[in-house]
N, C-alpha and C positions, 0 to 999 in steps of 0.2 A: 040735806047735806051739802055743804059748800068747799070746794077744794081751789087752792090756787097754788102755782109753782113760783118759787123765788129763788134768786141766786144770792148766796151770803158773800158780801164783798168787804166787810170790814177786815182789818188786820188780823184779830185774833179769831175770828169765827165766832161760833156761839159758846164761848167759854166763860168761866167766871163772872165778872161784871155784867157783860152783854146779857148771859144765859138768865142771870138774877133779874135783870131789868125786863127781860121778854117774859119770864113766868110771872112776874109781878103784874104786867100789863094783861097776860092771858087770863089772870085770876080775876080780873074787873068784869069779866063777861060770863053771863049766866049759862051760856051753851058749853058743851064738851068741845074742848080744843086738843088736837093732835098734831104731831110732827112726824112726817114720814121720811125715811131716808133708806134707800136699797132694800126695800122689803121690810124693814122695821118701822114700827108705829110705837110711838111713846106719848104719854100724856103731857102736853105742853104746859100745864099747870104744876109739874112736878120738875124741880130744878135737878135732882138726881137723874130722872128720865132723859131731860134735855142734855145733860152733860154726858151721859152714857152713848149718845150717839157720836160724839167726837167731831162734831161739825167744825170744820176749818174753812179759811177763805176760799172761794170758787166752787164750792159745793152746792149743788141744786137741791132744795127740799120740797116738800108739799106741806101746807098748812092747811089742815082740815078741821071743819067744825060742823057740829050739828046740835040744833036747838034753835030757840026763838030769835036769837041775835047772831046767827052763824056767820051771815054775809058780812055784817060790821065787824066781828071779830077777826075773821080771815083778812079782810081789807086792812084793818089797822095794824095787825101784826106784820103783815107783808110789807106794809109801807113803813113800819119801823126797821125792819130789816134792810130794806132797800135804801134807806136813808142814814145807814151805819148807826142806828140807835140813838139819833138826835131828834129831839121832839120838835 
């Protein structure tokens, strides 16, 4: 299991379009991926799960992965968030 904390800094947080882009990227990995915020953990591959956390600008979240490509998944997703979803 690999975990990394990241602060969401884009204007709208992890809502609508950024959340869709995030879940699409998470689904590219074989491992299981979750987002943790305030004692809640949701499947990062589920758009509804990600949206249910209500993540806004300035919030700190943990990206957690477990499986064969876990480290790559966490690093890629955290990088995506820290660069405001620009590839």
